[in-house]
N, C-alpha and C positions, 0 to 999 in steps of 0.2 A: 451333840447334834449340830451346834453352831460351827464347830471345827469341820464337820463333814460338809456342811453347806459351803464354807469358804473354799475347801478343796475342790468341790464340784464346780464352783464358779471359775476358779483358776484353770481347770481343765477345759471348760467350754471356751473361755476367752483366750486361752493360749498364754496366759501370764505365768504359767509354771515353767515355760521354756527358758533356757539360758540364752544370752546374747549370741552365742555361737550357733544356736539353732535357728536364728531368724531366717526367714525366707529371703532369697535374693531380690533386689529391686531392679525392675526393668527400666532401661534408659532409652528414650526415643530420640533418634537423630533427626534433625530438621531436613525436610525435603528440599531438593534443588529447585530453584525458580525455573519454571517451564512455561513457554508461551505457546498457546494454541494457534495454529496457522489455519486461516479460513480461505476457502475458494468460493467466490460468488459468481453466479451465472445470470446472464441478462439475455432476454429473448423478447421479440415483439409480441409473442403470445403469452408472456408472463404477467405477473401482478406485483405491484410494489408492496403489497401487503403480505406477499409470500416470504419465506425464509431466505430465498436466493441461494440456498446451500446445495442445491442439486439441479440437474437439468429438468427434472420433473416439477420443480417449484422455483422457477427463475424469477428474478425481478423483471420489470418492463422498461424502465426509463433511466436515462443518464442522471436525472435529478435524484433518483433513489441511490444511485452509486455515490453521488457527491455528498449525500447526507450520512453515509457510512464512514466512520473513523477507521482508516486503513492503517494497519501496523505492519512491521517487518514480516515478510513471508506471505502476506495475503495476496490473493490473485483475484482479478476481475476479468471474467471471460465473456465475450459477446458472441452470440450465435453467428457462425459463419454464413455468409451469403445474405445476411440481413443488414438493414440500415437503421440507424438510431439518430435522432435529432437532439442536438444539444452540445454543450461544451464541458469536457471533463476538467475537474479542478482538484489539485492536490496541494493543500496548504502546508505551512511550516510545521503544524502540529502533527502531521502524518508523514509517512515515508518509511523507508527501510534502511538497510546498512550494506556493507560490502559483501556479506555472506547471504543475507536474506532480503531481497528486493521486494517492493510492492510491484506486482506484475499486472499490466494491462495487455490482453491478447484476445485470441479467438478460440472458440471450441467448435467442433464439428467440421463440415466441409466448407472450403473457401474462406475468404476473409470477410470480416464484418466491416461496415463502413460507418464512420462517424460524420454526419452531416451537421457542421457547426455554423453554417451561414457566415455572417459577418463577425462572429466571435472566434476565439481560439479553438482549435481542435482539442488541445489539451494544454492546460496552464499548470506548470510545475513551479510553485512559488516558495522560495527559500528552503527547499528540502532536496534530499537526494535519496540514493538507494531505490531507484526506480528503473523498471525495464518495460519497454514498449515494443511489441512485436506483432507481426501478422495482422496489421490493421490498415485500413484506408481512411484518410482524413480528407474531407471535401469541404471547401469553404466557398467564399464569394469574393471575387476580385474587386467588387465595389466596396468591400469592407476595409478596415485599417488594422487588421490583426494578423499575426503569423499563425501557421498551422500548429506547430509544436513550439511552445514558448517556455523556455527554461530560464529562470532569472533569480538572482540574489540581490535584493535591494537593501537588506539590513546591513548595518556596519559591523565589521569584525566578526563575520560569520563564515565558516568554512563548510562548504557543501561538496559532496563527491558521489561518484558511482551512479551515473545515468547511462543506460544502454538502450540504444534505439536500433532495431534490427528488422529488416524485411517489412518496410512500410511504404505506402504510396501517399504522398501529400501534395495536393493540387488545388488550384483556383483560389488562393488566398491573396488578400490585399497587400500583405507584406511578404516576408520570407516564408519559405516552406518550414524551415527550422531556425529559430532565433535563440541564441544563447547570450545572456547578458549578466554581467557582474557589475552592478552599479553602486553597491555599498562600499564605503571607504574601509580599506583593510580587510575586505572579504575575498574569498577565493571559490572557484568552481573547478574541480579537477576530476580526472578519470571519467571523462565523457567519451563514449564510444558509439560511433554511428556506422552501421553496416547495411549494405543492400537497400539503400533508400532511394526511391524514385521521387524526385521533386520536380514537378512540372507545372507550367502556367501560373507560377506565383509571381505577383506583380513586382516585387523587389528582389527576386532571385531565389536561389536554392537554400543556401546556408549562410548565416551571418553570426559571427562571434565577436562580442565587443565588451569592453570594460572601462571603468573610469580611469583617467590618466594617472591617478595617484595610486592605483592598485598594483 
């Protein structure tokens, strides 16, 4: 009786099988790293508590845009024909690369307008991989800031790939577009400006400058 029970146990557990009869083992290959790209919409009729992920659930303000960490390939689109008050800011911890830029542009009909008053229209600080297109920037000549401010103040930092296309920048207290490389040993390369209307800016249209030792 005992021998019969042992045989039954072996049959149920599979212990009666030889090594050659073992089932094959599945091997899992690691998945490639993939980055989700996001498009955010901004409209005067939106809400900053909305997802911003569609034209039916847009954000409302530039402050909400500035609070979002933007990564390579992300887009921020403002509703065409509308005006938005505030100053866009992209810090060193954000930005894109040569193949996937962070994009600021317009959706719908017409261009959106960024009314930044005495502040920058957009301040791109120590970062690259940025594309700005189809936007108006309107400032105040009584201020002391440029419309589009691109700068590298850190030492030994290389920044590249900034594309500005089809913009209107006017009424700023400094230049329409200011490009500065102030950090020692730093560089700013592959900056492309196309179809830019720069008018009534107190210190001129475009200025590019760097430290003497760069």
